[in-house]
C-alpha positions in Angstrom: 116.6 118.1 106.9 116.3 117.5 103.2 116.0 120.3 100.8 112.8 120.9 98.8 112.5 122.2 95.3 109.6 122.7 92.8 108.8 120.5 89.8 109.2 122.4 86.6 106.0 120.9 85.2 103.4 121.1 87.9 105.0 123.1 90.7 104.8 120.5 93.4 107.4 120.4 96.1 109.8 117.5 95.9 112.8 116.3 98.0 116.2 116.9 96.3 117.4 113.6 94.9 114.0 112.1 93.8 114.1 111.0 90.2 110.4 111.7 89.5 107.8 114.2 90.8 105.5 112.7 93.4 102.5 114.6 92.0 102.7 114.4 88.2 105.3 111.6 87.8 107.4 113.5 85.4 111.2 113.1 85.4 112.7 115.9 87.5 115.3 118.1 85.9 118.4 118.9 88.0 120.8 121.7 87.1 124.3 122.4 88.4 124.1 125.2 90.9 127.4 126.7 89.5 127.0 126.5 85.7 123.2 125.6 85.4 124.0 122.6 83.1 121.6 119.6 83.2 122.9 116.9 85.5 121.7 113.7 87.3 121.1 113.9 91.1 123.4 111.0 91.7 126.5 112.8 90.3 129.2 113.9 92.7 130.8 116.4 90.4 129.4 118.4 87.5 130.7 117.0 84.2 130.8 120.5 82.7 132.4 122.7 85.3 133.7 120.1 87.7 131.9 121.8 90.7 131.3 119.6 93.7 127.6 118.8 94.0 126.1 118.3 97.5 122.7 116.7 96.7 121.3 114.7 99.6 120.1 111.4 98.0 117.0 110.1 99.9 117.2 106.5 100.9 113.4 106.2 100.5 111.3 108.3 98.2 108.3 109.9 99.8 105.9 112.8 99.6 107.1 116.0 101.3 105.2 116.7 104.4 104.2 120.3 103.4 101.0 122.1 103.9 98.5 122.5 101.1 96.5 125.6 100.3 93.9 124.6 102.9 96.5 124.2 105.6 96.3 120.4 105.7 99.3 118.2 105.3 99.6 115.8 102.4 100.1 112.2 103.5 101.7 109.4 101.6 99.0 107.1 100.4 99.0 103.6 101.7 99.3 100.8 99.1 96.2 98.6 99.0 96.1 95.0 98.0 98.9 92.9 96.4 101.5 94.1 94.0 101.3 92.9 90.4 104.5 90.8 91.0 103.0 89.1 94.1 99.9 88.3 92.1 102.0 86.7 89.3 103.9 84.7 91.9 100.7 83.5 93.6 99.1 82.5 90.4 102.2 80.6 89.2 102.4 78.9 92.6 98.7 77.8 92.4 99.2 76.6 88.8 102.3 74.6 89.7 100.5 73.1 92.7 97.4 72.1 90.7 99.6 70.6 87.9 101.7 68.8 90.5 98.6 67.3 92.1 97.1 66.4 88.8 100.4 64.8 87.6 100.7 62.9 90.9 97.2 61.5 90.5 97.9 60.4 86.9 101.3 59.0 87.9 99.8 56.9 90.7 97.1 55.7 88.3 99.6 54.7 85.6 102.7 53.7 87.5 101.6 53.0 91.1 103.9 55.7 92.6 104.6 59.5 92.3 107.4 60.2 89.8 110.3 62.2 91.4 110.0 65.1 88.9 106.5 65.8 90.2 107.8 66.5 93.7 109.6 69.6 92.2 106.3 71.0 90.9 104.6 70.3 94.2 107.4 71.9 96.2 107.5 74.9 93.8 103.8 75.5 94.1 103.7 75.2 97.9 106.8 77.4 98.2 105.5 80.2 96.0 102.2 80.3 97.8 103.8 80.3 101.2 106.3 83.0 100.0 103.5 85.3 98.9 101.4 84.7 102.0 104.3 85.4 104.3 105.5 88.4 102.3 102.1 90.0 102.7 102.3 89.8 106.5 105.4 92.1 106.6 
């Protein structure tokens, strides 16, 4: 079981090893249990007194499942919608696809065939759109 400790700023309970408070998002201050010097939670030994640190580093940061004043448990909120990065990927894929289609039409009109460099734009656009759509299904 992971150890809990209080945030110095807001008093919320956090798992040992988290870099930021889940409640107020402030950077958490860790101190050496031996000499009380400020340290990072990923350190193995204290750089000041060389004491061995036994912090359990969580593999995934989450809210502690602790009761509130009303007796209810805080649940980790579910993310809604697409992340900003996925939105950027989707827009860039759509732009590349539209430009590839427009370029292909102009190329056929001018030369009678699609120039090979336009296949790259079409493939990139289709690939990015498929990537974002398939990533959302996970």
